[in-house]
C-alpha positions in Angstrom: 13.3 7.9 1.6 12.9 10.5 4.0 9.6 10.4 6.3 8.9 13.7 4.6 9.5 12.7 1.3 6.9 9.9 1.8 4.2 12.6 3.5 4.4 14.5 0.6 4.4 11.5 -2.1 0.9 10.2 0.0 -0.4 12.9 -1.0 0.0 12.9 -4.9 -1.0 9.4 -4.5 -4.6 9.7 -2.9 -5.0 13.0 -5.2 -6.3 15.0 -2.3 -6.9 18.8 -2.7 -5.9 21.4 -4.8 -2.2 22.9 -5.1 -0.6 25.9 -6.2 2.1 25.5 -9.4 4.8 26.9 -6.8 3.6 23.8 -4.5 3.5 21.6 -7.0 7.3 22.8 -8.1 8.8 22.6 -4.3 7.7 19.4 -3.6 9.1 18.0 -7.2 11.9 19.2 -5.9 11.9 17.4 -2.5 11.1 14.4 -4.1 13.5 14.5 -7.1 16.2 14.6 -4.3 15.0 12.1 -2.4 13.7 9.0 -5.0 17.1 8.3 -7.8 16.9 9.6 -10.7 15.5 6.6 -12.7 12.1 6.6 -10.8 12.1 10.7 -11.3 12.7 10.1 -14.8 10.0 7.1 -14.7 6.9 9.4 -13.5 8.4 12.4 -16.2 8.3 10.3 -19.1 4.6 8.7 -17.6 3.8 12.7 -17.7 4.8 13.3 -21.0 3.0 10.7 -22.7 -0.4 10.9 -20.1 -3.3 12.8 -21.9 -3.6 14.6 -18.8 -1.2 17.2 -19.7 -0.5 18.4 -22.9 1.2 16.8 -26.0 4.5 16.3 -25.0 6.3 18.6 -28.6 3.6 21.3 -26.6 5.2 20.9 -23.1 8.6 21.2 -24.6 8.1 24.2 -26.8 6.6 25.6 -23.1 9.9 24.8 -21.3 12.2 25.5 -23.6 10.3 29.7 -23.6 10.8 29.4 -20.0 14.4 27.9 -19.4 17.5 30.0 -19.5 20.0 29.9 -22.5 21.8 27.1 -20.5 18.5 24.6 -20.2 17.7 25.8 -23.9 21.2 24.4 -24.9 21.1 21.3 -22.8 17.6 20.7 -24.2 18.1 21.7 -28.6 21.2 19.6 -27.8 18.9 16.1 -26.6 16.4 17.1 -28.8 19.1 17.1 -32.2 21.2 14.7 -30.9 17.6 12.1 -30.7 16.1 13.1 -34.0 19.0 12.2 -36.0 20.7 12.9 -39.1 17.3 12.4 -41.6 15.1 14.3 -39.6 17.3 17.4 -39.4 17.7 17.5 -42.9 13.9 17.0 -43.6 13.4 20.2 -41.0 15.7 22.4 -42.6 14.5 21.5 -46.0 11.0 22.7 -45.1 12.3 25.5 -43.1 11.7 24.8 -40.0 16.3 25.0 -39.0 18.7 27.0 -40.2 21.2 25.6 -42.2 23.7 25.1 -39.1 22.2 24.5 -35.8 23.6 23.3 -32.3 23.8 24.8 -29.1 24.7 27.2 -29.1 21.8 28.1 -31.7 19.3 28.3 -28.8 18.6 31.5 -28.3 18.3 32.8 -31.9 15.5 29.0 -32.1 11.9 30.5 -32.5 10.0 28.1 -29.4 7.8 26.5 -32.6 11.3 25.3 -33.6 11.4 22.8 -30.8 8.1 22.3 -31.3 8.5 20.7 -34.5 12.3 19.0 -33.3 10.2 17.4 -30.2 6.8 16.7 -32.5 8.9 14.9 -35.6 11.6 13.7 -33.7 9.5 11.6 -31.3 7.6 10.0 -33.4 10.6 8.6 -35.6 12.2 8.0 -32.0 9.7 7.3 -29.0 12.4 6.8 -26.6 13.4 10.3 -27.1 10.6 10.9 -24.2 12.5 8.4 -22.2 15.9 10.3 -22.8 14.4 14.3 -22.3 13.0 12.8 -19.0 16.1 11.6 -17.3 17.5 15.2 -18.4 14.3 16.7 -16.3 14.8 14.2 -13.2 19.0 15.6 -12.9 17.7 19.3 -13.2 14.9 20.3 -11.2 14.9 23.7 -12.2 15.0 22.3 -15.3 11.7 20.5 -14.9 9.7 23.5 -12.9 9.4 25.0 -16.7 7.5 22.1 -17.0 4.8 23.8 -15.3 2.3 22.7 -12.4 0.7 20.3 -14.1 3.1 18.4 -15.5 4.6 18.3 -12.6 1.6 16.6 -10.9 1.5 14.4 -13.5 4.2 13.2 -12.8 4.3 13.7 -8.9 1.2 11.3 -8.7 2.7 8.5 -11.7 5.8 8.1 -8.7 3.4 7.6 -5.8 1.0 5.0 -7.7 4.2 3.7 -8.2 6.1 3.3 -5.0 3.2 2.3 -3.5 2.6 -0.2 -6.0 5.7 -1.3 -5.4 5.6 -1.8 -1.2 2.6 -3.8 -1.7 
């Protein structure tokens, strides 16, 4: 880990000061480039599960709304893969999903549908949160769509783990 990255993370382990969403995003980008993807994935997973952030499905809905077409398609693909056929069938019966949904349909999907898919799929498959986290860990631009609060928590969790491992 680079010395400047250590300094960035030190700020989050001690949780000093208020940071703007822009500063948190910049710090996250730096940390994501400097650390192994597994460390970033772990921090994001903890942020998704934290009571300091909105619920997982709310974060994904917000991220979907903020994402560009490529990001939306990747996120939708991960959700659909993780949801499995039974969950998708149930969501189609409830009218949440159209009969044919694939990555190309991401631009037509309502953000509320992403909320429902994420909620149902994460209850059926708790490992979904870790899978989605790895997607965000390798795409800092996508991670920025989560917003400053979620990235702040992720950076705190990453910093805490690294400091605990070093002690």
